[in-house]
N, C-alpha and C positions, 0 to 999 in steps of 0.2 A: 680945610678949616673950619667951614660953619659943622660942617660933617659932624668933626673932631670936640669941639664946642655944644652941638645936638646931646652928642655920647655922654659927653663929660656929667649932661646940666643932669640927663635926664640917669646918673650912678648918682648924682651924690641925692636927690629926690628921689630914689626906689627906697630907703629905708624911712623917707616920711610919714608920719602918717598925717594925712589929709581926715578933717569928717566932716561926712557924707551928711547931705542937702535932705536927700532921700534911703530913706531905710529900706533894702528888697526882702519882697514876705520870704522869702529862702532867709530869710538872717536872721528873720521870728519865728520860726521853725521850731517845736522843740519836739524831741523823737521820746519814745517811748525805751525807759533804758531795760526793763522786763517785760513780760508777757500780760497781757489785760485782756481777760474773754466775757464775751457776752450773753442771755442767752436774753431770748423776746419773740414776737410775732411779724412777722413780715410777709408782706405780698408785692409782685409783680406778677408782669407775663413775662420779660426777659430775665426770671432768678427761684419762680416758686413763688409757693404760697402758703402761709401755714408757718409753725412751730420755729422759731433757727439760732443758729446756734456761731458766732464770729468769736474770731479771734485774732486778734493785734500781736502785730510778730515785734519785737524789738529793733523796725526801725520801722521806715517808708511803706510798709505791703501790711495788709490785713487782707482775709479770706473768711467767706463764712460759707454757710450752709444749709439749706433752709430745703420743711418736706412736711406733707399733707397729704390727708386722709382722712376720708370720707362716704360713709356706706350707708344707703339709705334703698330700706327693700333689697331691688335685684340689684340696685345700681353701684356705678362703684365709681369712685374718683379718685386721684392721687398725681401727685408729684414730690416731684424730687431735682434740687438746681444747686450752684454755688457759681459765688460771685469770688471775683481776686479787685481786689481796691489797690492802688497810689494815692498817696496822701503829694496831693499840691500844695497846702496851706492848709498848716495846724495852730491855735492858739489854745487859752484854758479850754476856753468854750465853745468853740468850735472849726468842724474841718471841713474842709473839700476834696476831694479825691475825684480820682476818673476811675472808671470800675468798667467789668471787660465779667455775662455770665451763661450761664449757661442752664437748663432745665429741661425738662418730659414731665407733660402733663396726658393723663389718659379719665378718659371716658365712656362708661359702658357697661355693660352686665362682665362680672363676675366669673372671669375664663375667655369672655370673648373677646368682640376686636374690639378698637381704638376708634370708637364716634367720630371722634375729633381731627378737623380738616388739615390741623398744620400743628403736634404735638408736640414736634420739635422744636426749642426759640432758641437765640443767641441775642445776647445785647450787650452793643458798647458805649456809655451814655460818663455825665456827671451826676455828681451826689454831694453832699453839706448831707452834716449830721450833728445835731447841737445839743448842747447840756445845761440843764437848767439852774446846775448849780446842786445837782444830786446821782445819782448815779443809775438813773432813768436817761436815756437819751433818743430822741429821736433824729429816723430821718427821712431827706426827703431824695428822689433821685429821678429825672432825666432818661430814661435805655432807648435807644433806636434800636426798636428788638426786632429780628428779624423772624419771619414762621417757613415752616422746611414744608408751607405747603406755598412759598414765595411772597407774601404780605411782607412790607418796610415798614411800621409804626413808629414814632416819637409818643413813650405809652410813661407815666409817670410810676413809679415803686414810693414803698411808702414803709418802714420798720419804727421799733421801738425795741431797747434793748435793755436786761441790768445788768452791766459792768462789775465786777471781781478781779484780785486776785489771784 
């Protein structure tokens, strides 16, 4: 009898809308309904240093491509990398995301061998992006970065992007 009364009470209260005292972060999340693109500068050991292209898909996912070249006299340095981002929280001015990235760095004579000990990099971490009310956004990340020489370091990354549709 107790079980039947409990089931009846659940069925009667199931369609009732009760106000929540705390709003969960997921309910405040806004999603892009169309693609948004960003161009800027980005620097970090896990995903590269140089010019950056960022694409926010019409979902919680984004990707970023970074690359840079410096050629001074006989010394050549370049890097290229990519990062995937998944939004954990997004508001009108702030975005918090989890990110993973990969990059390759080269430093040496043009056409010579790479002088870097750990040129390949993998990163995993968390970041935040802030929009102060204009189309220019600033990003700050903390990535646990694995170097191909076996080193693992928690390193910051910083970027600035101008967004357009």
